[in-house]
ROLUM-557506 format. One record per residue: residue in one letter; x, y, z of N, C-alpha, C, O, CB in turn. Coordinates in steps of 0.02 Angstrom, whole numbers, plus 32768, in hexadecimal, padded with zeros to 4 digits. Glycine has a CB too. Layout:
N
type,n_c1,n_c2,n_c3,ca_c1,ca_c2,ca_c3,c_c1,c_c2,c_c3,o_c1,o_c2,o_c3,cb_c1,cb_c2,cb_c3
A,X,Y,Z,X,Y,Z,X,Y,Z,X,Y,Z,X,Y,Z .
...
//
This chain:
228
type,n_c1,n_c2,n_c3,ca_c1,ca_c2,ca_c3,c_c1,c_c2,c_c3,o_c1,o_c2,o_c3,cb_c1,cb_c2,cb_c3
M,191C,1CA5,D4B4,18E0,1C78,D49E,18E7,1C52,D469,18F7,1C5D,D42F,18A8,1C99,D48F .
S,18D1,1C0A,D497,18FE,1BB4,D452,18B0,1BA5,D446,18A2,1B6B,D437,1941,1B46,D486 .
E,187D,1BD2,D44C,1849,1BBC,D42D,1835,1BFA,D3F4,1849,1C30,D40A,1811,1BA8,D464 .
P,1816,1C01,D3B7,180A,1C36,D3A4,17D2,1C44,D3B9,17A4,1C1D,D3C7,1810,1C3E,D36C .
V,17D7,1CA8,D3BD,179C,1CC6,D3DA,176E,1CC1,D39B,1778,1CC9,D35F,17A9,1D14,D3F9 .
R,1721,1CAB,D3CD,16E7,1CB0,D387,16BC,1CEA,D39F,1693,1D04,D37A,16AC,1C61,D378 .
A,16C9,1D06,D3F4,168C,1D38,D408,16B9,1D5C,D431,16F0,1D4D,D448,1640,1D19,D431 .
V,168F,1D98,D438,16BF,1DD0,D457,1685,1DED,D49E,1652,1E10,D49C,16D6,1E1E,D40B .
L,169D,1DD6,D4C4,1669,1E09,D502,1697,1E2F,D526,16CC,1E21,D541,1638,1DDA,D544 .
I,1665,1E7B,D51B,168D,1EA4,D526,1686,1EE1,D558,1669,1F14,D544,1697,1EB2,D4F1 .
D,169E,1EDF,D595,166B,1F21,D5B7,165E,1F64,D5A1,167E,1F70,D56D,1682,1F34,D5F5 .
I,1641,1F8D,D5B2,1653,1FCD,D58A,165E,1FF5,D5AF,166C,2026,D58D,162A,1FE8,D55F .
E,1662,2008,D5F8,1693,2033,D61E,16CB,201D,D62A,16D8,1FED,D64F,1680,2047,D657 .
G,1709,2055,D5F4,1750,205D,D602,1755,2033,D5B4,1781,2040,D58A,1777,2036,D656 .
V,1722,2001,D5AA,1746,1FE3,D56E,172E,2016,D526,1756,2039,D508,172B,1F87,D565 .
V,1707,2014,D51D,16E4,2049,D4D1,16D4,2076,D4F4,16ED,20A9,D4DB,169B,2032,D49C .
L,16A7,208B,D53B,16BA,20F0,D53A,16CE,20D5,D58A,16D4,20A0,D5A9,165D,214B,D52D .
P,16D4,212F,D596,1707,2140,D5D4,16F3,2145,D622,16C3,2161,D63D,1723,2185,D5C6 .
M,172D,211D,D63E,1711,2109,D67D,16EA,215F,D6A4,16B7,2167,D6C6,175F,20DF,D6B0 .
A,1714,2187,D690,1719,21C5,D6A2,16C2,21EE,D6A3,16AA,221A,D6C6,1753,21E3,D669 .
L,16A3,21BF,D663,1658,21E4,D657,1643,21B6,D685,1637,21DA,D6B6,162B,21E5,D606 .
M,1634,2172,D698,1627,2165,D6C8,1627,217A,D70F,15F1,218C,D725,1637,2147,D6C0 .
T,165F,217A,D739,166E,219C,D759,1646,21E3,D761,1612,21F7,D77C,16A2,2199,D74B .
D,167D,2200,D73A,1666,223D,D74F,1621,2271,D743,1616,22AA,D756,1694,2259,D73F .
T,15F9,223F,D71A,15C9,2270,D703,1596,2257,D6FD,1564,2275,D70F,15D4,2290,D6CE .
L,1591,220B,D6DE,1554,21D5,D6DF,1535,21C7,D721,14FC,21D8,D733,156B,218F,D6C4 .
T,1569,219E,D74A,155B,21AC,D79A,152F,21DC,D7C2,14F7,21E1,D7DC,1590,21BD,D7B1 .
P,1567,21FA,D7BA,1556,2242,D7E4,1512,2252,D7D9,14EE,225F,D809,1583,2286,D7CC .
L,14FB,2252,D79A,14BC,2282,D782,1476,2247,D78E,143C,225A,D799,14C8,22A0,D71A .
A,1492,21F0,D788,145C,21DC,D79D,1464,21F8,D7F1,1446,222C,D7FE,1455,218A,D78B .
A,1478,21E7,D80F,1472,21EC,D867,145A,2235,D86D,142B,2243,D892,14C6,21DF,D899 .
Q,1474,225C,D84F,143A,2297,D846,13F1,229F,D847,13CC,22AE,D876,143F,22AC,D814 .
R,13E7,2294,D817,139B,2291,D7EA,1366,2236,D7F9,132E,222D,D7E1,13BE,2296,D779 .
L,137F,2210,D817,136C,21CA,D82B,133A,21DB,D843,1309,21C0,D829,1394,21A0,D856 .
G,1326,2218,D88C,12FF,220C,D89C,12D7,222C,D899,12AD,2225,D8C6,1304,21FD,D8BA .
S,12C6,2273,D857,1290,2274,D842,1274,225A,D7F3,1238,225C,D7E3,1287,22AE,D851 .
Y,12AB,2243,D7C8,1290,220D,D7A8,125A,21E0,D7B8,1227,21DE,D796,12B9,21EC,D7A1 .
I,126A,21AB,D804,122C,2195,D80F,11FB,21A4,D82A,11CE,217D,D839,122D,2174,D81E .
A,11FE,21F3,D835,11C9,2207,D853,1199,220F,D823,1161,21F6,D827,11D3,223C,D878 .
E,11B5,223F,D7E3,1177,222F,D7A9,1161,2208,D77A,112E,220B,D757,1171,224E,D788 .
H,11AA,21C9,D780,1194,21A1,D741,1172,215A,D793,1167,211E,D789,11F3,2183,D6F0 .
A,116F,2169,D7B0,1143,212E,D7D8,111B,2105,D7C2,111A,20CC,D7D7,111E,2140,D801 .
E,10F5,211B,D796,10C3,20E8,D790,10C3,20DF,D741,108E,20D8,D721,1078,20FD,D7B2 .
D,10FF,20DE,D725,111A,20B3,D6DE,1138,2067,D6F6,1161,205B,D722,1164,20E4,D6B3 .
E,1117,203B,D6CB,1112,1FFE,D6D8,117F,1FD5,D6EC,119A,1FA9,D70D,10DD,1FDE,D686 .
V,1193,2017,D6B5,11E0,1FFA,D6D5,11F8,1FFC,D722,120E,1FD3,D74B,121B,2026,D6B3 .
V,11E2,2053,D722,11ED,2063,D76D,11D6,2028,D79B,11FD,2009,D7C0,11C2,20A5,D781 .
E,1198,201C,D795,117D,2013,D7CE,1199,1FC8,D7C0,11A5,1FAE,D7F6,112C,2028,D7DD .
E,11A5,1FA1,D790,11B6,1F55,D79F,1203,1F5D,D7B3,1215,1F32,D7DB,11A9,1F1A,D757 .
A,1239,1F8D,D79E,1284,1F9A,D7E2,1276,1FA7,D810,12A4,1F9D,D838,12B9,1FCD,D7E2 .
L,122A,1FCA,D836,122D,1FC5,D872,1220,1FA3,D884,124A,1F99,D8B0,121F,1FDD,D88C .
E,11EF,1F72,D885,11D4,1F2B,D885,1221,1F18,D8A6,1239,1F1B,D8DE,11B5,1F04,D82D .
E,123A,1F02,D863,1274,1EDD,D868,12A4,1EE6,D8A2,12BE,1EB8,D8C1,1295,1EE8,D832 .
T,12AF,1F3A,D8AE,12CD,1F45,D8DE,12C0,1F2A,D925,12EE,1F01,D92B,12CC,1F7A,D8DB .
G,12B0,1F29,D93F,1253,1F15,D970,1272,1EC5,D985,1280,1EB2,D9BE,11E4,1F0B,D921 .
R,1279,1E9D,D944,126F,1E5F,D94A,12D3,1E42,D958,12E9,1E0D,D96F,123C,1E44,D8FA .
L,12FD,1E8D,D93B,1334,1E80,D947,1339,1E6E,D99D,1354,1E40,D9BC,135A,1EBA,D92A .
M,1318,1E9D,D9AE,1327,1EA3,DA0A,12F2,1E72,DA1F,12E0,1E79,DA5A,1317,1EFE,DA39 .
G,12D6,1E48,DA00,12B8,1E11,DA1F,127D,1E15,DA18,126A,1DDD,DA26,12C3,1E08,DA5C .
G,1250,1E33,DA0B,1211,1E2A,D9E5,11E2,1E72,D9F1,11AC,1E78,D9D4,11E8,1DDF,DA03 .
Y,11F9,1EA0,DA1A,11E8,1EDE,DA1C,11DD,1F20,D9F4,1203,1F3A,D9CB,1202,1EE5,DA37 .
E,118E,1F39,DA0F,1183,1F67,D9DC,1183,1F9F,D9F5,1169,1FAD,DA2B,114E,1F5F,D9BA .
L,11A9,1FD1,D9C3,11CE,1FFE,D9E3,11B6,203C,D9B5,11CB,203E,D97B,121F,1FEC,D9E8 .
D,1190,2067,D9CA,1178,20B2,D9BC,11B9,20E0,D98A,11F3,20D7,D99D,116C,20DE,DA17 .
P,11B1,2103,D959,11E3,211A,D93C,120E,2149,D958,1231,216E,D935,11D0,212D,D90D .
T,120F,214B,D9A9,1241,216E,D9BE,1271,2149,D9D9,12AC,214F,D9CA,1230,219A,D9E5 .
Q,1255,2113,DA0D,1281,20CA,DA0B,12B8,20CD,D9DD,12F3,20DD,D9E6,1255,2089,D9F3 .
A,1296,20B7,D9A0,12A8,209D,D968,12E9,20C3,D959,1321,20A9,D95C,1271,20A1,D935 .
E,12DA,2119,D943,1329,2137,D949,134C,2121,D97F,1384,210C,D973,132F,2183,D94E .
S,1340,2121,D9A7,136A,2125,D9F9,1399,20D9,D9E4,13D5,20D4,D9F1,131F,2118,DA5B .
L,137F,20B4,D9CE,13AD,2072,D9D2,13C2,2075,D986,13FB,2063,D977,1381,2021,D9EC .
L,13AA,2082,D96B,13BF,2086,D90E,140B,20AF,D925,1443,2094,D925,1374,20CC,D8C6 .
L,13FC,20EE,D937,143B,2110,D958,1482,210A,D96A,14B7,2122,D956,142E,2117,D981 .
R,1468,20D6,D9A2,149E,20B5,D9BE,14AF,2086,D9B4,14D4,2075,D9E2,14A0,20B0,D9EA .
W,14A8,204E,D97D,14B2,2022,D937,14E1,2051,D919,151A,203A,D911,1469,2013,D902 .
M,14DD,206D,D910,1508,20A6,D8ED,1535,20AE,D8F7,1562,209F,D8D1,14FF,20D8,D8ED .
K,153E,20D0,D937,1571,20DF,D951,15AB,209E,D964,15E7,2099,D970,1557,2105,D988 .
Q,157E,207C,D95F,1596,2036,D997,15BF,1FFE,D934,15E5,1FCE,D92D,1519,1FF8,D9DA .
G,15A1,201F,D90F,15CD,2003,D8CF,15A2,1FC0,D8AD,15AA,1F99,D87E,1625,1FE6,D8EF .
R,157B,1FC9,D8D6,153B,1F73,D8C7,1519,1F89,D879,1502,1FBD,D861,14D7,1F6A,D91B .
K,151E,1F5D,D869,150B,1F46,D80E,14C3,1F23,D821,14BA,1EE9,D80C,1552,1EFA,D7DB .
A,149B,1F3B,D83E,145C,1F35,D832,1437,1F2D,D7F5,143A,1F5C,D7CC,144A,1F5C,D849 .
T,1415,1EFD,D7E8,13F8,1F14,D7B0,13A5,1F4E,D799,138C,1F62,D765,13F7,1ED4,D79A .
P,1394,1F55,D7E0,1354,1F79,D7CD,1382,1FBA,D7CE,137C,1FE4,D7A1,1307,1F74,D806 .
L,13AE,1FC1,D801,13E2,2022,D803,13F2,2024,D7C9,13F1,205C,D7AF,1439,2034,D835 .
K,140C,1FDB,D797,141C,1FF7,D763,1409,2015,D731,142B,203F,D713,142C,1FE2,D755 .
I,13BD,1FFB,D71E,1388,1FF5,D6F8,1366,2040,D705,134A,205D,D6D7,135D,1FB1,D70C .
L,136A,2063,D753,1347,2096,D753,138D,20DA,D73E,1388,2114,D72A,1319,2097,D7A5 .
Q,13C9,20AF,D74D,1408,20FB,D736,13F7,20F5,D6EE,13F7,2130,D6DF,1477,20F0,D743 .
G,13E5,20D0,D6B1,13EA,20C8,D66F,13AF,20F9,D667,13BF,212C,D647,13E5,207B,D652 .
L,1368,20F6,D67F,134F,2120,D678,1357,2159,D679,134A,217B,D648,1337,211A,D688 .
V,136D,2171,D6B1,1387,21B2,D6BF,13BB,21CB,D68F,13B4,2201,D672,13A2,21B3,D700 .
W,13DF,21B0,D689,1417,21D5,D63D,13F0,21CC,D614,1400,21F0,D5E5,1466,21B1,D61C .
Q,13B1,21A6,D602,1378,21A0,D5BE,136E,21F5,D5AB,1377,2222,D582,1318,2172,D5DC .
E,1356,21E4,D5E5,1330,222D,D5EF,1361,228F,D5FA,134F,22C9,D5F3,1301,2217,D643 .
A,139A,226F,D60C,13D1,22B8,D608,13D4,22A9,D5C7,13B3,22D7,D5AE,1426,22C0,D635 .
F,13EF,2275,D585,1407,2267,D558,13D7,22A3,D52C,13EA,22D2,D50A,1408,2219,D54E .
D,1391,2289,D53F,135E,22AE,D518,134E,22F7,D517,1342,2320,D4EA,132A,2295,D527 .
K,1352,22F7,D54C,1362,2337,D55A,1388,2368,D544,137B,23A4,D545,136E,2337,D581 .
G,13CF,2340,D527,13F5,2368,D52C,1449,2391,D547,1474,23B8,D535,13D4,236F,D534 .
E,1435,2368,D57A,145A,237F,D5B6,148A,2355,D5C7,14A6,2361,D5FD,1432,2388,D5EF .
L,14A3,2316,D59D,14D8,22D0,D598,14F3,22E7,D572,14D7,2315,D554,14C8,2285,D587 .
A,1529,22D7,D563,1563,22B9,D52A,1591,22BC,D536,15B2,22E5,D555,156D,22CD,D4F1 .
G,15A3,2269,D50C,15CC,223B,D521,1601,2233,D4C9,15F1,2252,D496,1594,21ED,D543 .
A,1635,220B,D4CD,1654,21F3,D49A,168F,21C6,D4A9,16BF,21CB,D4CE,1665,2227,D475 .
L,1670,217D,D467,16AA,2140,D490,16EC,214E,D47B,1707,2176,D455,16A0,20E9,D47B .
Y,1700,2114,D4A7,1747,2123,D485,1761,213C,D42D,1730,2140,D408,1766,20DE,D491 .
P,1791,2148,D415,179D,2167,D3CF,179D,2112,D3B2,177F,20FB,D381,17F3,21A2,D3C4 .
D,17C2,20F2,D3DC,17C7,20A4,D399,1797,207E,D397,1791,2059,D366,1800,2067,D3A3 .
A,176A,207E,D3CB,1720,2063,D3DA,16F1,202F,D3B4,16E5,1FF3,D3BB,16FB,2099,D3D7 .
V,16DB,2069,D385,16C0,2053,D352,16E9,2034,D310,16D5,1FFF,D2F6,169B,2085,D344 .
D,1707,2046,D303,173C,2024,D2AF,1752,1FE4,D2D2,174F,1FB2,D2AD,179B,205E,D28C .
C,176E,1FD8,D324,1768,1F95,D328,173E,1F7E,D326,1740,1F50,D2FD,177A,1F7D,D34B .
L,1704,1F82,D344,16CB,1F6A,D34D,16B0,1F23,D2FB,16A8,1EE6,D2F7,169A,1FBC,D357 .
K,16AC,1F61,D2CB,168B,1F73,D289,16D6,1F2D,D27E,16C3,1EF3,D276,1689,1FE1,D25F .
S,1721,1F3B,D27E,1742,1EFD,D263,1751,1ECC,D283,1777,1E9F,D271,1775,1F05,D24A .
W,172D,1ECF,D2C0,1721,1E83,D2D9,16D1,1E6B,D2BA,16D6,1E3C,D293,1723,1E80,D33D .
A,16B2,1E76,D2C0,1657,1E7B,D295,1682,1E4F,D250,168A,1E13,D247,1626,1EF4,D276 .
A,1691,1E77,D234,169D,1E71,D1E0,16D3,1E3E,D1DE,16DA,1E27,D1A6,16B9,1EBE,D1B4 .
A,16FD,1E25,D20E,1712,1DDF,D202,16FF,1DAD,D229,172E,1D93,D248,174F,1DD9,D201 .
G,16B8,1D90,D237,16A6,1D80,D245,1692,1D6F,D292,1664,1D47,D296,16B2,1D73,D223 .
L,16AE,1D8A,D2D6,16A6,1D8C,D300,1647,1D9F,D323,1618,1DC2,D313,16DD,1DAE,D303 .
R,1655,1D74,D353,15FF,1D8B,D382,1604,1DBF,D3BD,1619,1DAA,D3F4,15D8,1D3E,D3B1 .
L,15F5,1DF9,D3B5,15FA,1E1B,D3DB,15C3,1E2F,D414,158B,1E3F,D401,160D,1E3F,D3BA .
F,15CE,1E2E,D444,15A9,1E32,D476,15B6,1E61,D4CE,15E7,1E5A,D4F3,15A3,1DEE,D477 .
V,1583,1E84,D4DA,15AC,1EAF,D50C,158C,1EA0,D555,1550,1EA5,D560,15A9,1F05,D4F9 .
Y,15B8,1E8E,D582,15B9,1E7F,D5CC,15B8,1EAC,D5F8,15EE,1EB2,D615,15E7,1E5E,D5DD .
S,1588,1ED3,D60C,158E,1F0A,D63E,154D,1F16,D687,1510,1F15,D690,158E,1F4E,D609 .
S,1586,1F21,D6A8,1549,1F23,D6F5,1520,1F68,D6F0,1513,1F81,D727,157B,1F27,D754 .
N,1503,1F99,D6A4,14EF,1FAE,D694,14A4,1F7D,D686,14A5,1F40,D692,1518,1FCB,D675 .
S,146B,1F9C,D66F,1426,1F7F,D66C,144E,1F7A,D612,147D,1F99,D5FB,13CC,1FBB,D689 .
A,1422,1F45,D5F5,142C,1F4F,D5AE,140E,1F83,D586,1431,1F93,D556,141C,1F1B,D592 .
E,13DF,1F9D,D58D,13BF,1FED,D57A,13F9,200E,D580,1418,2016,D54C,1381,2013,D5AD .
A,140F,2025,D5B2,1448,2046,D5D6,1483,2047,D5A0,149F,2079,D58A,145E,201C,D61E .
Q,148E,1FFC,D590,14B8,1FFB,D565,14C7,2010,D535,14F5,2030,D51C,14BE,1FDF,D55E .
K,1485,1FEE,D522,1485,2027,D4AA,146B,205F,D4AF,145B,2074,D477,1442,2006,D453 .
L,1457,2099,D4F3,145F,20CA,D4FE,1487,20E2,D506,1482,211D,D4F8,144B,20D5,D514 .
L,14C0,20D0,D51E,14FB,20FC,D512,153C,20F5,D4E4,156C,211A,D4DA,1512,2101,D54A .
L,1528,20B5,D4CB,154E,2089,D47D,1537,20BC,D442,1557,20D1,D412,1523,2027,D466 .
R,14F4,20CA,D457,14B8,2111,D42C,14D2,2152,D42F,14E5,216C,D3FB,1466,2122,D455 .
R,14D6,216C,D45E,14C9,21A4,D49A,152E,21AA,D479,1536,21CC,D446,14A6,217E,D510 .
C,1550,219A,D48A,159F,21A2,D47B,15BD,2186,D448,15F7,2175,D453,15C5,218C,D4AA .
A,15A2,217A,D401,15C1,2188,D3C5,15AE,2182,D39C,157A,2164,D393,15E9,2178,D3B9 .
T,15E3,21AB,D354,15B4,21DF,D328,1594,21A2,D2FF,155C,21AF,D2EB,15E3,2222,D2F0 .
E,15A6,216F,D2F2,1566,2144,D2CA,1547,20FE,D306,1574,20E3,D326,1591,2116,D26F .
D,150E,20EB,D310,1512,20B5,D335,1526,2087,D32A,151B,206F,D2F2,14EE,20A6,D346 .
P,154C,2067,D356,1568,200B,D34C,153C,1FD6,D370,154B,1F9B,D377,15BB,1FF9,D373 .
T,1503,1FF6,D384,14CD,1FBE,D3BB,14DF,1F84,D388,1500,1F54,D39C,145F,1FD2,D3C4 .
G,14C5,1F88,D33A,14BA,1F5E,D30B,14FC,1F1E,D30A,14F2,1EE1,D303,14B2,1F8D,D2C8 .
L,1546,1F43,D312,156A,1F07,D314,1554,1ED9,D34F,1566,1EA1,D33D,15B3,1F16,D316 .
F,1540,1ED5,D37A,154A,1E98,D3B3,14FB,1E7E,D3B3,14C7,1E9A,D3A3,1568,1EB7,D40F .
E,150A,1E39,D3CE,14D8,1E05,D3BA,14B2,1E0A,D3FB,1481,1DE5,D3FA,14F8,1DB5,D3A6 .
G,14B9,1E2C,D435,14B9,1E0A,D469,14C3,1E48,D49F,14FF,1E53,D4A6,14ED,1DCE,D465 .
F,1495,1E74,D4C8,14B1,1E84,D50E,14A0,1E56,D554,1472,1E2C,D554,1498,1ECA,D51C .
F,14C9,1E62,D58B,14BF,1E2B,D5C0,14DB,1E6B,D5F0,1508,1E92,D5E1,14F1,1DD3,D5BA .
D,14AC,1E6B,D63C,14B3,1E7A,D65A,149F,1E73,D6B5,146B,1E52,D6AF,14AF,1E96,D636 .
T,14A2,1E76,D6CA,149B,1E4C,D722,1460,1E33,D730,1454,1E17,D766,14A6,1E7E,D767 .
S,1426,1E3D,D6F2,13FC,1E14,D6FA,140A,1DB6,D6D7,13E0,1D8A,D6D0,13C4,1E40,D6DC .
L,1449,1DB5,D6CB,145E,1D8A,D6B7,1487,1D72,D6FF,147C,1D38,D710,147F,1D9B,D676 .
G,14B0,1D95,D723,14D3,1D81,D74C,1501,1DBB,D769,14F7,1DF2,D74F,14F0,1D4B,D731 .
Q,1535,1DB8,D79B,1557,1DE5,D79D,158E,1DD2,D793,1598,1D96,D79B,1551,1E03,D7C8 .
K,15CF,1E05,D779,15F9,1DF6,D73B,1651,1DE5,D765,1686,1DD5,D74A,15F5,1E4A,D6F9 .
I,1640,1DF1,D7AB,166A,1DB6,D7D0,1664,1D74,D7CF,1693,1D4E,D7D8,1668,1DBA,D809 .
E,1614,1D5E,D7BE,1612,1D25,D7D5,161A,1CD6,D784,15F9,1CB3,D75D,15C1,1D2F,D806 .
P,164A,1CE2,D794,1665,1C90,D761,1631,1C7C,D74A,162A,1C83,D70D,1685,1C45,D787 .
G,15FB,1C5E,D771,15C7,1C41,D750,1583,1C87,D708,1559,1C76,D6DE,159A,1C1C,D7A7 .
S,1594,1CB8,D716,1583,1CD7,D6D7,15AA,1CD4,D6A2,15A1,1CD8,D665,1578,1D12,D6DD .
Y,15D3,1CCE,D6C1,15F5,1CB8,D65A,15FB,1C77,D652,1618,1C5E,D622,1650,1CD2,D63C .
R,15DC,1C53,D686,15D6,1C0F,D65A,1590,1C13,D646,1582,1BEB,D61A,15E7,1BC4,D682 .
D,1558,1C3D,D65E,1529,1C2A,D643,1531,1C74,D5EE,1510,1C6F,D5BA,14E1,1C28,D687 .
I,154D,1C92,D5F6,1564,1CAD,D5AF,1577,1C87,D57D,155E,1C85,D545,1597,1CD4,D5B2 .
C,15B3,1C5E,D599,15BE,1C28,D55C,1580,1BDF,D554,1574,1BC5,D51D,1616,1C04,D56F .
E,1568,1BCE,D584,151E,1BB6,D56D,1509,1BC6,D548,1506,1BA6,D514,14F0,1BBB,D587 .
S,14F0,1C02,D550,14B2,1C1C,D529,14C5,1C38,D4D7,14A0,1C43,D4A7,1491,1C5F,D55A .
L,1504,1C3D,D4DD,1539,1C33,D48B,154E,1C0E,D471,156D,1C0D,D43C,156B,1C46,D480 .
A,153D,1BDF,D49C,1543,1B94,D47E,1586,1B9D,D44E,1588,1B98,D410,14F5,1B7A,D44E .
L,15C2,1BAF,D484,15F5,1BB6,D478,1635,1B88,D4B3,1625,1B6A,D4E6,15F2,1C00,D472 .
P,1671,1B8C,D49C,1687,1B6D,D4CE,16AE,1BA1,D4F2,16CC,1BCB,D4D1,16AB,1B31,D4BC .
A,16B0,1BA0,D549,16CC,1BE9,D543,1714,1C07,D538,1720,1C43,D53C,16BD,1C04,D579 .
A,1758,1BBD,D521,177F,1BF2,D513,1784,1C0F,D4DA,17B5,1C2B,D4C3,17B1,1BE7,D51F .
S,173B,1C06,D4B7,174E,1C27,D477,172E,1C70,D464,1723,1C8F,D430,173C,1BF7,D441 .
I,1728,1C79,D4A4,16F5,1CBC,D4C7,171E,1CDC,D4D9,1749,1CBF,D4FA,16C3,1CB5,D505 .
L,172A,1D2E,D4CB,175C,1D46,D4E5,1737,1D91,D50F,170D,1DB8,D4F9,1799,1D4F,D4A7 .
L,1754,1D91,D549,1729,1DCE,D583,1769,1E0F,D57D,17A3,1E07,D590,171E,1DA5,D5F7 .
L,1751,1E49,D560,177F,1E70,D565,1764,1EC1,D59D,1752,1EEC,D574,1792,1E7B,D511 .
S,175C,1EDF,D5E8,174C,1EF2,D601,1798,1F12,D62B,17CE,1F06,D610,1719,1ECE,D60F .
E,1797,1F30,D65C,17B9,1F78,D664,17D1,1F51,D6D3,17FE,1F5C,D6FB,175F,1FE1,D650 .
N,1796,1F2A,D6D2,1799,1F0E,D714,17AE,1EC7,D728,178B,1E97,D716,175F,1F15,D72A .
E,17E9,1EBF,D74E,1812,1E77,D75E,17DD,1E5C,D763,17D6,1E35,D733,1844,1E69,D79E .
D,1793,1E5A,D79D,1779,1E3B,D7CE,1757,1E01,D7A8,1754,1DC4,D7AD,174E,1E67,D7F9 .
E,173E,1E31,D77F,1704,1E0C,D737,1737,1DDE,D6F9,1728,1DAC,D6D8,16D4,1E63,D6FB .
L,1773,1E04,D6FB,17A6,1DC4,D6B6,179E,1D90,D6F8,1773,1D65,D6EE,1823,1DDC,D690 .
D,17B8,1D8D,D729,17C9,1D5A,D758,1798,1D20,D757,17AA,1CE5,D758,17CC,1D78,D79B .
A,1734,1D43,D753,171E,1D17,D773,1712,1CF9,D71E,16FE,1CBF,D716,16E1,1D2A,D7B2 .
A,1721,1D29,D6DF,171E,1CF5,D69E,1745,1CC6,D692,1737,1C8F,D67B,1723,1D0E,D666 .
K,178B,1CE4,D6A8,17B5,1CB2,D6A0,17A5,1C5C,D6C3,17AB,1C25,D6AA,17F2,1CD4,D6BC .
T,1791,1C70,D6FE,178E,1C3A,D72F,175C,1C17,D6FE,1767,1BDB,D704,1774,1C4C,D784 .
A,1729,1C22,D6CE,16E9,1C13,D6BD,1721,1BEE,D674,1708,1BD4,D642,16A2,1C61,D6B4 .
G,1748,1BF2,D67B,1769,1BF6,D628,1774,1C08,D5ED,1792,1BEE,D5BE,1768,1BE2,D613 .
L,174D,1C46,D5F5,1771,1C6E,D5B6,17A8,1C8F,D5BB,17CF,1C95,D5EA,174C,1C9C,D59B .
A,17A7,1CAA,D578,17F7,1CBB,D567,17EA,1D1B,D578,17BE,1D34,D556,1815,1C9E,D4F9 .
T,1806,1D3F,D59B,17F2,1D81,D5B3,1843,1DB7,D5B2,187D,1DA4,D5BB,17CB,1D72,D60B .
I,1828,1DFA,D5A4,185F,1E2A,D59A,184C,1E59,D5B5,1814,1E6F,D5A5,1874,1E3A,D55E .
R,1875,1E7A,D5EA,1868,1EB6,D604,1873,1EF7,D5DC,18AE,1EFF,D5CC,188A,1EB8,D63B .
I,1853,1F1A,D5CE,185B,1F61,D5AB,185E,1FA1,D5DB,182F,1FB9,D5FB,181C,1F6D,D579 .
A,18AE,1FBB,D5D6,18DC,1FDE,D5F9,18DF,2018,D5D1,1911,2026,D5B0,191D,1FBC,D605 .
R,188E,2051,D5D2,18AE,2079,D5BB,18BA,20C1,D5DE,18B1,20F8,D5C6,1895,207B,D586 .
D,18CD,20B3,D610,18F3,20F6,D642,1940,20E4,D652,1961,20FE,D67F,18C9,2100,D69A .
G,1955,20B6,D626,19A5,2098,D63B,1999,204E,D645,196D,2024,D639,19CB,20BB,D68C .
S,19CB,204F,D65B,1A0E,1FF6,D66C,19AC,1FE7,D6B3,1977,2002,D6C3,1AB0,2016,D6C3 .
V,19D7,1FAB,D6BE,19B0,1F98,D6E5,19C0,1F58,D70B,19C9,1F30,D6DD,197D,1F98,D6C6 .
A,19C8,1F36,D747,19DC,1F01,D763,19AB,1EC3,D762,1984,1EB8,D790,19ED,1F14,D7A1 .
S,19B1,1E93,D721,195D,1E70,D716,1981,1E36,D709,19B9,1E2F,D6F2,191C,1E8D,D6D0 .
G,1940,1DF6,D728,193D,1DAA,D71E,1932,1D9E,D6B5,193D,1D6B,D695,18E5,1D88,D75A .
H,191E,1DDB,D69F,1908,1DBA,D676,193D,1DF6,D61E,194C,1E31,D614,18A1,1DB8,D689 .
E,1940,1DC2,D602,1945,1DFE,D5BD,192B,1E48,D5BD,18F3,1E59,D5CE,191B,1DE3,D581 .
V,1968,1E78,D5A2,1945,1EB7,D5B0,195D,1ECE,D571,198D,1EC8,D54B,1956,1EE5,D5F5 .
G,190A,1EFB,D579,192B,1F2D,D507,190B,1F74,D530,18E3,1F85,D55B,18DA,1F08,D481 .
S,192D,1F85,D50E,192A,1FEA,D530,18EF,1FF6,D50B,18C6,2019,D529,1979,2037,D512 .
D,18DF,1FE2,D4D3,1893,2005,D4BD,188A,1FBD,D47C,18B0,1F8E,D471,189A,2076,D490 .
L,1842,1FD1,D45A,181D,1F89,D448,185B,1F88,D402,1873,1F51,D3F4,17AB,1F8D,D430 .
A,1876,1FD1,D3D1,18AB,1FCC,D38C,18CB,1F8F,D3B1,18CA,1F5B,D390,18EB,201B,D374 .
S,18E5,1F8B,D3E8,1927,1F87,D3FB,1920,1F14,D3F6,1953,1EF2,D3F6,1936,1FC2,D462 .
L,18E6,1EFA,D3F2,18EB,1EBE,D3FA,18D8,1E97,D3B4,18B6,1EB4,D38A,18C4,1EAE,D433 .
N,18ED,1E5C,D3A9,190D,1E3E,D37A,18DE,1DF6,D382,18F3,1DBD,D38B,1964,1E3E,D386 .
I,1885,1E16,D37A,1847,1DD8,D370,182E,1DF2,D337,183F,1E27,D31B,1804,1DCE,D3AE .
G,17FF,1DC2,D324,17E4,1DCE,D2D7,1803,1DF3,D295,17EC,1E1C,D26E,17AC,1DF2,D2E0 .
R,1851,1DC9,D299,1861,1DE3,D263,1895,1D9B,D24D,18B3,1D9A,D218,1881,1E36,D26E .
//
């Protein structure tokens, strides 16, 4: 990285939160409870707006709750990162956390590294496919101390998809920073490729072992020589 890092853009899954929690617990739970949550909260403003946006994404159709559930579950199976789906997933997780049905833990090095980087003057941001509210929820509920205050901002897919270089250019513009001074930490090669195309510095976090990558690779956050 030729230019000093001034901001760190962090994905949550696989970087600060174990990917297994998402794939083995959170995603299946959302699939199981999505329909019942929509039915029980159909008149809540945030749910109404998410369902309206789902219809707009399908070309302007007005969907009833059953149709919306079917479509959203199909999107989940397809791995589609649609914003209204991510909003509703986060609401399902919020309810389960509030009922004491969910628990999780960040990687042991995560909070200490974040605190060290913030203390060193680095600006910290999250960019995740999960909604901004779900990002904060997962960070708060999966850490022994709330780390959300360390972050200056939370970006989600309402900005744009994470595999599109234009999304990262928009982030650079919103932060008023040159692209090369922003470092993306992610475990996803396609997202890193998009960020690199936009001019960002990139490091792939490979907590489960060595990987073939077109980017610098770090085994965890503690191994990274930034903010020092």
